[in-house]
C-alpha positions in Angstrom: -0.6 1.7 6.4 -3.2 -0.8 7.2 -6.1 0.1 9.5 -9.3 -1.5 10.9 -12.3 0.8 10.9 -15.6 0.3 12.7 -18.3 1.2 10.3 -22.1 1.3 10.1 -24.4 1.1 7.2 -28.1 0.3 6.3 -28.3 -2.9 4.2 -31.2 -4.0 1.9 -31.7 -7.8 2.0 -33.5 -8.7 -1.2 -36.4 -11.3 -1.2 -34.2 -13.8 -3.0 -31.8 -14.0 0.1 -34.6 -14.4 2.8 -33.9 -18.2 2.8 -30.2 -17.6 3.9 -29.0 -16.7 7.5 -29.4 -12.9 7.7 -25.8 -12.6 9.0 -24.4 -14.4 6.0 -26.7 -12.3 3.6 -25.6 -9.1 5.2 -21.9 -10.0 5.0 -22.2 -11.0 1.3 -24.0 -7.8 0.4 -21.4 -5.6 2.4 -18.5 -7.3 0.6 -20.0 -6.7 -2.8 -20.6 -3.1 -1.9 -17.3 -2.1 -0.3 -14.4 -4.6 -0.9 -11.9 -3.4 -3.5 -13.4 0.2 -3.5 -11.3 3.3 -2.8 -12.6 6.1 -0.5 -10.8 9.3 0.0 -11.1 9.2 3.7 -10.4 5.5 4.2 -8.1 4.4 1.3 -8.9 1.1 -0.3 -11.2 -1.4 1.6 -9.5 -4.7 1.5 -11.8 -6.9 3.6 -15.1 -6.7 5.5 -15.5 -8.8 8.7 -17.5 -9.1 11.8 -20.8 -7.8 10.6 -23.5 -7.6 13.3 -27.0 -6.5 13.0 -27.8 -3.5 15.1 -31.5 -3.0 14.5 -34.8 -4.8 13.8 -35.5 -5.4 10.2 -37.7 -2.6 8.6 -40.0 -3.3 5.6 -40.9 -0.2 3.5 -44.3 -0.3 1.7 -43.9 -1.1 -1.9 -40.5 -2.6 -1.5 -40.2 -6.4 -0.9 -36.7 -6.1 0.7 -35.9 -5.9 4.4 -33.6 -3.1 5.7 -31.2 -3.6 8.6 -28.6 -1.3 10.3 -25.4 -3.1 10.5 -22.1 -2.5 12.2 -18.9 -4.1 10.7 -15.1 -4.0 10.6 -13.3 -2.8 7.4 -9.6 -3.6 6.9 -8.3 -0.6 4.7 -5.0 0.5 3.4 -4.2 4.1 3.2 -0.8 5.5 2.0 0.2 8.8 3.6 2.9 11.2 2.6 6.2 10.6 4.4 5.4 7.1 5.4 8.2 4.6 4.8 7.5 1.2 3.1 9.4 -2.0 2.3 8.5 -2.4 -1.4 9.3 -4.8 -4.2 10.0 -3.6 -7.8 7.3 -4.8 -10.1 8.5 -3.1 -13.4 11.5 -0.9 -14.5 10.8 1.5 -17.3 12.9 4.4 -18.9 11.7 7.0 -16.5 11.8 5.0 -13.3 10.6 2.0 -11.4 7.2 0.8 -10.3 7.1 -0.6 -6.7 4.4 -2.3 -4.8 3.2 -0.8 -1.6 0.2 -2.7 -0.2 -2.3 -3.1 -2.9 -1.0 0.0 -4.8 1.8 0.5 -7.2 3.9 3.7 -6.7 6.4 5.2 -9.0 10.1 5.9 -8.0 11.0 8.4 -10.7 14.6 8.0 -12.0 15.4 11.4 -10.4 14.3 10.1 -7.0 16.4 6.9 -6.8 19.4 8.5 -5.3 21.8 11.4 -5.5 23.8 9.8 -8.4 22.6 10.0 -12.0 20.8 6.8 -13.2 20.3 5.5 -16.7 18.0 3.0 -18.2 19.8 -0.2 -19.5 17.5 -1.8 -22.2 19.6 -4.8 -22.3 19.2 -5.7 -18.7 16.0 -3.9 -18.1 17.4 -2.1 -15.2 18.2 1.4 -13.9 22.0 1.8 -13.2 24.3 4.3 -11.8 27.7 4.2 -13.3 29.4 6.3 -10.6 28.2 4.3 -7.7 27.9 1.1 -9.4 24.4 0.5 -8.3 21.4 -1.0 -10.1 17.7 -1.6 -9.7 15.8 -4.3 -11.5 12.5 -6.1 -11.2 12.1 -8.2 -8.0 14.5 -6.0 -6.0 13.5 -5.2 -2.4 13.7 -1.6 -1.5 12.8 0.9 1.2 10.8 3.9 0.0 9.2 7.0 1.3 5.7 8.2 -0.1 6.2 11.8 -1.6 2.7 12.2 -3.1 -0.6 10.5 -3.1 -3.5 11.1 -5.5 -6.4 8.6 -4.8 -8.7 7.9 -7.6 -11.6 5.4 -7.9 -9.4 2.5 -9.0 -6.0 1.2 -8.1 -4.8 1.6 -11.6 -5.7 5.3 -11.7 -4.3 6.1 -8.2 -1.0 7.8 -8.4 1.6 7.5 -5.7 5.0 9.1 -6.0 7.8 7.4 -4.1 11.5 8.5 -3.2 14.6 6.8 -2.2 16.8 9.9 -2.0 16.9 10.4 1.7 19.5 8.6 3.9 18.5 5.1 5.0 16.3 4.5 2.0 17.1 2.6 -1.1 17.8 -1.1 -2.2 18.6 -3.5 0.7 22.2 -4.3 -0.6 23.0 -0.6 -0.7 21.8 -0.1 2.9 23.9 -3.1 4.1 27.1 -1.7 2.3 26.5 1.7 3.9 26.2 0.1 7.5 29.5 -2.0 7.2 31.9 1.1 6.9 30.0 2.7 9.9 30.6 -0.4 12.0 34.3 -0.6 11.0 34.7 3.2 11.9 33.1 2.7 15.3 35.5 -0.1 16.0 38.6 1.9 15.0 37.3 4.9 17.2 36.8 2.5 20.2 40.3 1.0 19.8 41.9 4.5 19.6 40.0 5.6 22.8 40.9 2.5 24.6 44.7 2.4 23.6 
């Protein structure tokens, strides 16, 4: 899920940036320091905005830079176990499908696609269920639930396990087909009750 966090830090402005507006220099330094980094408590920091200087500049003897205490907003994304996301399949492999959730990619293992048994079809590069006549391929829109999260220092090293097994999850087309029979049954029950 996306969050906005109020943060505070002490920033060193190097002498080379003294000619710039202090606010611009601070924002540039904060963005270089924080954006695209992953923190276990916050998730990945996507954007830094609204930096305001909260103290007078301090100069330390022997250091030509000036130090400022700064408050700022950080837009973050943190996936939590049991959260449900609308995702897009980015890649299909023999053991499952990789789907994007926010800036991360998670794996829907072949055993977590549904209750049916799925097979990898090399020709169509898709995962198919012969019994239910369902398939997953690159570009499909799916509804998934996060089952495991292991945050690492980079997005490529971060591991996120996803599942589509619980009711109400899966490919959009599958969910639409499941809803139609339910509506038909409700109409039939209403007709029987009324007549």
